[in-house]
C-alpha positions in Angstrom: -185.7 146.3 6.3 -188.0 144.9 3.6 -186.1 145.0 0.3 -188.1 146.1 -2.7 -186.7 143.6 -5.0 -188.6 144.9 -8.0 -187.1 148.3 -7.6 -183.6 146.9 -7.3 -184.2 144.7 -10.3 -185.3 147.8 -12.2 -182.1 149.5 -11.3 -179.9 146.6 -12.4 -181.9 146.2 -15.6 -180.9 149.6 -17.0 -179.5 148.9 -20.5 -176.3 150.9 -20.2 -175.6 149.3 -16.8 -176.3 145.8 -18.1 -173.8 146.4 -20.9 -171.2 147.6 -18.4 -171.7 144.6 -16.0 -171.6 142.2 -18.9 -168.0 143.4 -19.6 -166.8 143.8 -16.0 -168.6 141.1 -14.0 -167.2 137.8 -15.1 -164.0 136.2 -16.3 -162.6 135.9 -12.8 -163.7 139.4 -11.7 -166.8 140.5 -9.7 -168.4 143.9 -10.2 -171.3 145.2 -8.0 -173.3 148.4 -7.8 -172.4 150.3 -4.6 -173.4 153.2 -2.5 -175.9 155.9 -3.2 -177.7 154.2 -6.1 -178.5 151.1 -3.9 -179.4 153.3 -0.9 -181.7 155.5 -2.8 -183.5 152.8 -4.7 -184.2 151.0 -1.5 -186.0 154.0 0.0 -187.8 155.0 -3.2 -185.7 158.0 -4.1 -184.7 158.8 -7.7 -181.4 157.4 -8.8 -179.3 159.3 -11.2 -175.6 158.4 -10.8 -174.6 154.7 -10.5 -171.3 153.7 -9.1 -169.7 150.3 -9.1 -167.1 148.4 -7.1 -165.0 145.8 -8.7 -162.3 143.2 -7.9 -160.6 144.2 -11.1 -157.6 146.5 -10.9 -158.0 149.9 -12.6 -155.8 148.7 -15.5 -158.0 145.7 -16.0 -161.1 147.7 -15.9 -159.8 150.1 -18.5 -158.6 147.3 -20.7 -162.0 145.5 -20.7 -163.9 148.7 -21.2 -161.7 149.9 -24.1 -162.0 146.5 -25.8 -165.8 146.8 -25.5 -165.7 150.1 -27.3 -166.6 152.2 -24.2 -165.0 155.5 -23.5 -162.7 155.5 -20.5 -161.6 158.5 -18.4 -159.0 157.9 -15.6 -160.8 160.4 -13.3 -159.3 159.1 -10.0 -156.9 156.4 -11.0 -154.6 156.9 -8.1 -157.4 155.9 -5.8 -158.6 153.2 -8.1 -161.4 155.0 -9.8 -162.1 155.3 -13.5 -165.1 156.6 -15.3 -166.6 154.4 -18.0 -169.1 156.0 -20.4 -171.6 153.6 -21.9 -174.3 154.9 -24.3 -173.6 158.4 -23.0 -174.0 157.4 -19.4 -171.0 157.8 -17.1 -170.3 155.1 -14.4 -167.6 155.5 -11.8 -166.0 152.1 -11.3 -163.6 151.8 -8.3 -161.4 148.8 -7.5 -162.0 147.3 -4.1 -159.5 148.9 -1.7 -158.3 149.5 1.8 -156.7 152.6 3.2 -153.1 152.1 4.2 -152.2 155.7 5.1 -154.3 158.8 5.6 -153.7 162.4 6.8 -157.3 163.6 7.1 -157.4 165.0 3.6 -156.3 162.2 1.3 -155.6 158.5 1.5 -153.1 156.0 0.1 -155.0 152.8 -0.9 -154.2 149.2 -1.6 -156.4 147.3 -4.0 -158.0 144.0 -2.9 -160.7 141.5 -3.6 -162.7 141.5 -0.4 -166.0 143.3 -0.6 -166.4 143.2 3.2 -163.1 144.9 3.7 -164.1 147.5 1.1 -167.3 148.2 3.0 -165.5 148.7 6.3 -163.4 151.6 4.8 -166.5 153.6 3.7 -168.1 156.4 5.7 -171.7 155.5 6.8 -173.4 152.2 7.0 -176.2 153.2 4.6 -173.6 154.1 2.0 -171.9 150.6 2.2 -174.7 148.6 0.5 -174.0 146.6 -2.7 -176.3 145.0 -5.3 -175.1 142.3 -7.7 -176.4 141.6 -11.3 -179.1 139.3 -9.9 -180.5 142.1 -7.7 -179.3 140.6 -4.5 -178.4 143.2 -1.9 -175.3 142.7 0.2 -174.8 144.3 3.6 -171.6 143.8 5.6 -172.0 146.6 8.2 -175.6 146.8 9.2 -176.6 149.4 6.6 -180.0 148.0 5.9 -181.2 148.4 9.5 -179.8 151.9 9.8 -181.4 152.9 6.5 -184.8 151.5 7.6 -184.4 153.6 10.8 -183.1 156.6 8.9 -180.1 156.6 11.2 -176.9 158.0 9.8 -174.1 156.1 11.5 -170.4 155.8 10.9 -168.9 152.4 10.1 -166.8 151.3 13.1 -165.1 154.0 15.2 -166.4 157.4 14.2 -163.2 159.2 15.2 -161.1 156.9 13.0 -163.5 157.4 10.1 -163.2 161.1 10.5 -159.4 161.1 10.8 -159.3 159.4 7.4 -161.0 162.4 5.8 -162.1 165.4 7.8 -164.7 166.2 5.2 -166.7 163.4 6.8 -167.6 165.8 9.6 -169.7 167.8 7.1 -170.9 164.8 5.3 -172.2 163.4 8.6 -174.3 166.5 9.2 -175.3 166.7 5.5 -176.5 163.1 5.4 -178.4 163.5 8.7 -180.2 166.5 7.1 -180.9 164.6 3.9 -181.6 161.1 5.2 -181.8 161.2 9.0 -184.9 160.9 11.2 -185.0 161.5 14.9 -182.0 162.4 17.0 -178.5 162.7 15.5 -176.2 159.8 16.2 -174.5 160.6 19.5 -171.2 158.9 18.9 -170.8 160.5 15.5 -171.7 163.9 16.8 -169.2 163.7 19.7 -166.5 162.6 17.3 -167.3 165.3 14.8 -167.1 168.0 17.5 -163.8 166.6 18.9 -162.3 166.7 15.4 -163.5 170.1 14.4 -160.0 171.5 14.0 -159.7 169.3 11.0 -162.2 171.5 9.2 -159.4 174.0 8.8 -157.5 171.6 6.7 -160.1 171.2 4.0 -160.1 173.1 0.7 -162.7 175.8 0.3 -164.2 174.0 -2.7 -164.9 170.9 -0.7 -166.5 173.0 2.1 -168.7 174.8 -0.5 -170.0 171.5 -2.0 -171.0 170.1 1.3 -172.5 173.3 2.7 -174.6 173.8 -0.5 -176.0 170.2 -0.3 -176.7 170.5 3.5 -178.6 173.8 3.0 -180.7 172.2 0.3 -181.7 169.2 2.4 -185.0 168.4 4.0 -183.8 168.9 7.6 -181.4 171.7 6.9 -182.7 174.0 9.6 -182.6 171.7 12.6 -179.2 170.3 11.4 -177.8 173.8 11.1 -179.0 174.5 14.6 -177.2 171.5 15.9 -174.0 172.7 14.2 -174.5 176.2 15.5 -174.8 175.0 19.1 -171.6 173.1 18.6 -169.8 176.1 17.1 -169.1 174.3 13.8 -170.9 176.7 11.4 -169.3 179.7 12.9 -165.9 178.1 12.4 -166.6 177.4 8.8 -168.2 180.8 8.0 -165.7 182.7 10.2 -168.6 184.9 11.2 -172.2 185.2 12.3 -175.1 182.7 12.0 -178.8 183.5 12.0 -180.9 180.4 12.4 -184.2 182.3 12.9 -183.7 184.2 9.6 -183.1 180.9 7.9 -186.2 179.5 9.6 -188.3 182.3 8.2 -186.9 181.9 4.7 -187.5 178.1 4.7 -191.0 178.6 5.9 -191.6 181.1 3.1 -190.2 178.6 0.5 -192.5 175.9 1.8 -195.6 178.2 1.9 -195.0 179.3 -1.7 -194.1 175.8 -3.0 -190.7 176.9 -4.0 -187.7 174.6 -4.3 -184.9 175.1 -1.7 -182.4 177.7 -2.8 -179.1 176.9 -1.1 -177.6 180.3 -2.0 -180.4 182.4 -0.5 -180.4 180.1 2.5 -176.7 180.7 2.9 -177.4 184.4 2.7 -180.1 184.3 5.3 -178.0 182.1 7.6 -174.5 183.7 7.3 -174.8 187.5 6.7 -175.4 190.6 8.8 -174.2 193.2 6.3 -173.5 193.3 2.6 -169.8 193.0 3.1 -170.3 189.5 4.6 -170.9 188.3 1.1 -167.2 188.8 0.3 -166.2 186.8 3.5 -168.5 183.9 2.4 -167.1 184.1 -1.1 -163.6 183.6 0.2 -164.5 181.0 2.8 -166.5 178.8 0.3 -165.1 179.8 -3.1 -168.5 181.1 -4.3 -169.0 182.1 -7.9 -169.4 185.8 -8.7 -173.1 185.2 -9.5 -173.6 183.6 -6.1 -171.7 186.3 -4.3 -173.8 189.0 -6.0 -177.1 187.3 -4.9 -175.9 187.1 -1.3 -174.7 190.7 -1.4 -178.1 191.8 -2.7 -180.0 189.8 -0.1 -177.9 191.2 2.8 -178.2 194.8 1.5 -182.0 194.5 1.3 -182.2 192.9 4.8 -180.0 195.7 6.2 -182.3 198.3 4.5 -185.4 196.6 5.9 -184.0 196.6 9.4 -183.5 200.3 9.2 -186.9 201.2 7.7 -190.1 201.1 9.6 -192.4 201.3 6.5 -195.0 201.1 5.3 -193.9 199.7 2.0 -196.1 200.3 -1.1 -196.2 198.6 -4.4 -194.3 201.5 -5.8 -191.5 201.0 -3.2 -191.2 197.3 -4.0 -191.1 198.0 -7.8 -188.3 200.5 -7.1 -186.3 197.8 -5.3 -187.0 195.3 -8.0 -185.4 197.7 -10.6 -182.1 197.1 -8.9 -182.5 193.6 -7.3 -184.0 190.4 -8.7 -187.6 190.3 -7.7 -187.1 186.9 -6.0 -184.4 188.4 -3.8 -186.7 191.2 -2.8 -189.5 188.8 -1.9 -187.0 186.5 0.0 -185.5 189.4 2.0 -188.9 190.6 3.1 -189.9 187.1 4.1 -186.7 186.5 6.1 -186.5 189.9 7.8 -187.7 190.6 11.3 -189.9 192.1 12.5 -192.1 191.5 9.5 -192.3 194.7 7.3 -195.4 196.8 7.1 -196.5 196.3 3.4 -199.7 197.6 1.8 -202.2 195.2 0.1 -200.9 195.8 -3.5 -197.4 195.3 -2.3 -198.2 192.0 -0.6 -199.9 190.8 -3.8 -196.8 191.7 -5.8 -194.6 189.8 -3.4 -197.0 186.8 -3.5 -196.9 186.8 -7.3 -193.1 187.0 -7.2 -193.0 183.9 -4.9 -195.2 182.0 -7.4 -193.0 183.0 -10.3 -195.8 185.1 -11.8 -194.5 188.7 -11.4 -192.3 190.2 -14.0 -189.6 192.5 -12.9 -190.3 196.1 -13.9 -187.9 197.3 -16.6 -187.4 201.0 -16.9 -187.8 201.7 -20.7 -185.9 204.9 -21.0 -182.2 205.2 -21.6 -179.4 207.8 -21.6 -179.5 208.0 -25.4 -183.1 209.1 -25.3 -182.2 211.8 -22.7 -179.4 213.1 -24.9 -181.8 213.0 -27.9 -184.2 215.2 -25.9 -181.6 217.9 -25.7 -179.6 217.2 -22.6 -175.8 217.5 -23.2 -173.7 214.4 -22.5 -172.3 214.4 -19.0 -173.5 214.1 -15.3 -176.9 215.8 -16.1 -177.9 212.8 -18.2 -177.8 210.5 -15.2 -179.7 213.0 -13.0 -182.4 213.5 -15.6 -182.7 209.7 -16.1 -183.0 209.2 -12.4 -185.7 211.8 -12.2 -187.6 210.2 -15.1 -187.4 206.9 -13.3 -189.0 208.3 -10.2 -191.8 209.8 -12.2 -192.3 206.6 -14.0 -192.6 204.7 -10.7 -195.0 207.3 -9.4 -197.3 206.8 -12.4 -197.4 203.0 -12.0 -194.8 202.0 -14.6 -196.6 202.9 -17.8 -195.4 201.4 -21.0 -197.2 203.4 -23.7 -195.0 205.7 -25.8 -197.1 208.9 -25.1 -196.7 208.5 -21.4 -193.0 207.8 -21.6 -192.5 210.9 -23.9 -194.3 213.1 -21.4 -192.4 211.7 -18.4 -189.1 212.3 -20.2 -190.1 215.9 -21.2 -191.1 216.7 -17.6 -187.8 215.3 -16.2 -185.8 217.3 -18.8 -187.7 220.5 -18.0 -187.3 220.0 -14.2 -183.6 219.5 -14.8 -183.3 222.7 -16.7 -185.3 224.6 -14.0 -183.1 223.1 -11.3 
C-alpha cells in the first residue's frame, strides 16, 4: 500500500495531539497513534477520534498528564485506558497490553512494552496500525496490505480472537460492511458462525451499538444478507428479517440523496407488525424515541399491505397528521407491492424525501370546540375529528374564515347526529 505521508503528517501535526505526544512520548516512554485514526487517514476518510498506545503504565500516563495541566479521566483504567483531554479534545491513551485471561466478554490484561505483542491482541489487521511522531507508520500484522485490498481479516486465529470477546462477531460483519470490498473473509466468517452462541452472552447495549453502525454502513444490505443466510440476525433480533424491504428503503435513500437512517433501516429489516417494535426495543435497548419511530413505520407498512389504494394527497396528509412525514415516505418506499399513489401524492412524498414538505398541522383544538358551544366530554373529540376530516377534504386551509366555517359545520353536524 502506498502511504500518503502528507496525510499522516497532517494527522500527527494536530496541535492538541502534538501537545499530548510532547508529554507522553519521551523520557523513557514511547507513545504512538493507533487504530482507527491511522486506518482512516491512510484511505482518505475523515478522522475524528484519535487513540494512542503507550509503553507508560496508566499511573505514569496520569501523572505526566496532570503535571502538564491536562484533565485526566480514568475511563477504563482496569484495562489500561485513561482519557486525556487537551485543549478540549479527548484522547484515549492505553498502555501496551496482553490478554492473560478472557471469558468472551471481558479480559484481564498485563501491561507491557512491546508494540508487536500489543498489535497481536487486537481484532483486525487494519486496526493494528500505528504512527509515531515523525509520521512513520508501523505494521506488525499485515494490516497495510489488507487495508489496500479492503479485506477485513482477523489477526491470527479468528476463533481465538472471537473467544476473547464475542462482540468481535458483530464487529467483523460491521467492518466488512464499512471497509470491506469483495467477498467476506472465509476464515473469519466460518469462525463467527461457529461461535454464534456467544452472541447470547453480550449485553443488549453492546449489540445495539454494533447493529446501528452496521446498518449505517455502505455495504449494509449485502452484509445483512450474509448474516441472514447464516441465521445470525434472526438470533440477535429473536424474530423476522426482511432483506428485500431493507433493499427498497436503501434504494429510496440513495435516489433521494438522504443519509442512511439506521433506525428506519432496522424497522424495515426487523419488523412485521407494530408489536415487533417492543421486541427490538428489549433485544437492543432502544430508546423510547427510536421505539416509537419503529412502531410507526411497522404500523404504516401493515396498513399499506392491507390497502389496495389508490392513495391521494389527502390520504397522505391524513397519515402525516399522526406520523412523521419522513416515516410516511419511507414506509411507502419500502412496502411491496408499490402502492398506487396519485400524481399530487407522489409529489408530496418526493418533497418529503427532499426535506421540503412541511407536515400538516391541524390548527383547531378542543378549547375552540368548547368555545363554539359543545359541552366538555366525549362529544368534543368527535366534533374535533369531524372538523379534521372536513379540513383535509378542503386541502388543509389556514385562513381564519375557512377554519371558522369548518368548525361551525362540524358542530352543527354533531348536534344533528
